N, C-alpha and C positions, 0 to 999 in steps of 0.2 A: 182771494185772485189770483189768477196765475197767468202769466204775462208772457209776451216774447214781443221782441222790439225787431221791426225789420228795415236794415241797412242796406241798402243801394248797393251793384257791384260796380254800376258808372250810372255815371249823368243820365238819369229818364226826365221825360217831359221836353226835357232842353233847353225851354225859356226859364229855369232855375236851375239847371245843369251849367248854360252857357251864360246864363246872364250874372252871375255867383260869380264865376271869374277873375269878372270887375272888381272886384273887392275893393280894392284901392285899384284902381285903374292899370290894374295887370293884365296890358296887351297880349304878354306872354301863353301868361297861363291858358288865355280865349285863346292863340290859334293855339295852340297844346289840343283843345278838345274839339274844333275844328280839322284835324288835320287826321282826327279819330273819325268823329261823323260832321261831312261835309255839312247836312240836314238840320244840323244845331243851328245853322247861324237865322235862321226863321222860326224852329220851333218854338210853341208856346207853352204860359205857366197855365197855372187855374184863371187865370184873369185874362185870358186871351191878350199879355203884354209879352212881347220880341224883345231876344237880349239886347237890341239895339233901343228900344223902349225903357230900360233901365239903365243904362247907359246916357241918356237922352236926361233923364232925367238924375243920375246924379252929377251931369257933366264931364264923365270919363272920355276926354277929346282921344286919348290915345286908345279906345278899349272900339270905340264906336266910329274910327275911322276904321280897322283891323275888318269891323262886320262888314260896312257896309266895302270897302276892298272883295272881302269873300262874299260878295253877291246879297247881304240883309238888304226886305223889302224896305226900303227907307219910309214907304208911305202905310205901310203895316196899322192896321187897329185894333186896339184891344174893347175889352166886352162894352168896357163907355165909347167908344167907338174914337178916341185921344189917339193917335199919329202921336211917333216920337218928336216931333218936330212943335207941338200943342206942346207936350210933357216940359219939355227943354224952356219954352214959352212960359209958361206959367210955373219952372223951380225956377228964370229967370237967368238962365242960362249963355249968354251970348257969344262967348263962342261956337258952342253946340248950334243954335238957331242958325248962325253964320253958316257952317257946315252942314250942315240938313240942308238951307238952303239951296248950298253951291251944288248937291245930290240930285236936285229934284224934291225935294220934300216940301209937302204940303200940312199946314194949320188944320187938321177936321179935330171939331173934338170934345173935351166939358174944358178944355183950357184955351182952346187954340177959337180963334175968329170966328166963324163957323159953327159954334154949341147948339144946340139943339136943346133943351132936359131932355130924358126918359125917365122912362118908368126903372130901375135896376133894378133888382131880383135881390131879398137878401143872402148875404151870405153865409155860407154854412154853423153850425156850430164846430165848430173846434174839434169836438173828438169827432162829428163827425168825416172831417174833414180829410184823417187819418187811422180814423180804428178799420181794423185789416178783418174780411171774415175768415178767418180758422177753416174751411170748406173748399178757400181758395189755394192754399199751403198746399205745397205735397211735397211730401216730407218720403214718398217711396226710393227715391236712388241716396237718402240723405246721406253724408260722411258729417263728421263732430271734423271740426279744424280748428278748433280749441277751448278750452275749458277752464277756468276758473274758483275762485271756494264759493261763487255761487250760482257761475253761473252756466254756460255752454255753445260756442255757435257751431250752427252747422249749416253745412254748405244743402242749400232747397233750391226749391220750384215755387215762383209764384206767377201764374197766369202765362210762361211759357219764359218767363225771367228768372235766369239762373241771381239767386240771390242769400246774402248772408241775415241769418235767423240770427239774435241771440235769446236766449229760454232761459227762463231763471228753474233750478233743476226743483225738478218735482219733488224733493223730499224737502224742500222752503220755501215749496211755493203760498203755503197758507203765512208765513215769516213779515210781522207787521215794518221790519227797517230792513226787510230784502225789498217789502216792497215800495216801501218808502223810497231807496236807491233808484228799482227802476223810475219809478215815476220823473225822478230827476233830473234821469238822464235822458226819459222822453221829452221833457219841459225841454230840454237845453239842446236836444238834438232838432225840434220839430223849430229853429230859428235859424239854423245853421246851412248857410247854400253856399258850397264852394266845390273846386274840382277835383281839389288834396285833401279837402273833408268827406268823413264817411256820407252819406247823404241817405238823410231817413225818410223810409217808402211811408209804412205804417208801423202801429202794432196792434194786436190783438191782445185789451182785455175784459174782452166779455165770459171766455173763457182759458183752462189751459189753453237778407235776404240775400251779391254771394262774394265772396272772394274767395281767393283762391290758398288765401293764407297769409301768414307775414312773415314781416322783415326777420321774427327769427329763425322759424324753421327754412327759411332762405338763404340766411349763413349758416345754417348750420350746415345747411348742405352742399354750399357753395364756395364756404371757407370767403376768407379773403376780393376783396372789389375789384377789379383794376379800378383807375380812379376815375376816367370819365366815367364805368356809370357810378362809382359809389357818390359823385358830383350830380348829373340825375335824377340821381333818389333824395341825396341831399334836396336838392333845387323844390324837388314836388315836396320832401315832406317842408324848409321852408316857407313856402306855398301857402298851406294849409295853417299851418303855423300865423305863418302873417295877416291873415285870413281871421284868427282867431284874436291873437295882441288885439283887434283892429279895433276904434272906439267908433260908436258909442258905447257899448258894452266891450267890454274886455275879457275875455274870454281866457281863462288857467287854468292849463293840462292837471298842471299835475300828476302828471303819468303817463311822459312820453315816454314810450321804452321801444326796443322794437317789435313785439308780441301784440303791441299797438298800434302798429305800421299793418298796413294790410296791404299786399298784392293785388289790383283788378284783374288781371285776367293771365291769360298762361305765358306771356312775353314778358312780362316783370318789367313792364318799361311806364307805369303809372301807377301808384302808391299814393294809398288814402290813413289817414292822418285818423283813426276814431277810439271809440272807447272810450266815451266823459263823465266814465259812475265817479269819479271821482275831483272831475269840472270844476271849475267854483265860475260866477258871473261878476264881474265888479263894473258899474256904474262907469261911465266917462267920467266923473266929474272928480273920482277915487282913482282912475285909471293907475293914475303915480305916487300913492298911494303904498303904505306894505302893512304887510296882516302879523297874524300872530298867532301860530299853529298852535294845537292843542297834543300832537301825537306827527310823528313819520309819516306822513302822505303821503303816498307812492314806492317805489321798487328800491329798495336800497341799493345797487346796485349803479343805479342812472340819479342818483337822487343830486340836488346841490347841497352842499356842509350848511347852509346858514339849512333848510330841514331838519337836516339830521338834528344840528343845534337848539331845533324849538328857536330860533330865533328868528326875527320878523321879515317880511319874504314879500318879492314880488315879481309878475309873470318874469322877470326874468331867470325865474327855478327851470321855467321852460327852453331857455337858452342853455345852460349848464345841460338841462339831461340831452338835448340835442349833439351837443359836443359829444357827448358817450356815443351815444350814438354812429356817428360818422366817421369816428375812432372805430369804433366794432363790424365796420362797413372795410375800412382801411387797412384794420392790424388782422381781421380776421377772427378775432378773440374777441370775447368781452371784457371789459376792462377790469383790470387784475381777476383774472379768470379762477387765478390759484387762492384767491379766498372768497371766503362764503362771505353771502351778499349785506351782512351785516358789518364784518370785520373791513369789506372793502369800503363801505360807507363812515367807517370809522375813517377808516387808513387814508381815505379824502378827507375828511373832517380837517385831519392835523398837517394836511395841507399839499401833502402827496398825490401823486396825478403817473397815471399809465403812461409807460415808453413809448414812443416814439420808434417802431422798431421793424416793418414793413418796407419794402422801396417803394410804397405807391405815397408814402406822401412827402410831395412836392413842399415848397420853403413857405409856398403860397398857403395851403394846406393846412400846414402844420401851426401857422401863425394866428391862422382862424379860431382851432380849436381853443389853442393856450389861450385867445381873449375869449372866447365862449367858456371855457371851465376853469375863470379867472376862478378868485377868491373874494374877489374888489367885485363886488356884482355892476359897479357904477363901468367899470370897462366892458365890461360887458354887449356887445354892441343886438338890433334888434332886430329881428330878423330881415324886416325889407334892409336893411346893412346887409343883414348876413347874405341877403338872395344879385345884390347890388354884388359883394365878394364872389360868389361860384359864379356867375354868370361869368365873372373873368376871365374868373382860372376853366371853368369851360373852353372857351375862347380859347383861352393859352394851351390847353389839354390838343384840340381839335388842329390846332396849325403846328404841336409835337408830334401826332398821334403814331407816327413811324419812331419817334425815341422812347414813348410810352410804353409800346409795348414790348420790346426788347427788353427793357431797364425791368418790363413786371412780369421779365419767365422768371 
């Protein structure tokens, strides 16, 4: 089999895109999506559910308030004729029920008091949901925007939409292990929906979608970022990672690095976490367990010391990698850029950390980075905690914008 994997440049369909922003009741992420495209507030997914349906079902009160304030249809019905209030009643989300009733919510649908049984057509088979006709892919103006040992990422078009296409190299299209890894990544991506996670649109598996580049290339061209820009980028990364680390199924990325952080648009104001080839899903009952490595999984320069030393690890390895990325955004150079990647990982494993030389490091940013790259995994904060710290730092920088503009020159 020769394969391709389509990942959207931005959330399509809205219901899955905007609704998924609520993955941890993250009203901030949803608000950001709506600022980019207000129409997403009433968009529909494959089951005709709106973002408000998703928020109501899970009891995400903050997200529901945000959606309603932005014009969400309180009585929209999905393909089962359920309204958001019906979903909230079925899930016994009492606070949500009160909120929806306050805004005129009615309880129609399968789980509501006005339910009338109806025949529902069976869903499409899993593969039919995401298999893409290769003739719909337009490579006439394709540009390679990334390349690895087993595949390449091209900027192309699908049904008039710019997408990123991750394609197995032709020379490896019949390699059993490469195809196995490809299937693993597809099976993982179809489960993920979040505004700061690269969205999977589909794949071509019967024969041999789009980011404008990655953070590595962006930093190579721009150098050190202004603190406010670095913090905004870090917030996007942390939102995506908080979603991955959220139960019930924790996803450990295991290869978080600038090359795997993708830029959505030319304004470079929205990032998505991508490339899940090395990722691992951990069931909720084991989310706090640790796992034994069989080798150094990931990229040396951003690798946590416990991984390099073949010790047991958990999702905190991603926190360490995040610290190295945040450091690089503010410093302008990769951590220990004067070392070869393997030597850099070895040096970090001995307890060393790169020095803070840029003027862009506030005391709060230094403290956050030092916690995140701590050799003691128990001292590393979760991504939800990181988000809270970054929001406070963002507020501080906004209040002292003139000062930091002068200081960073």
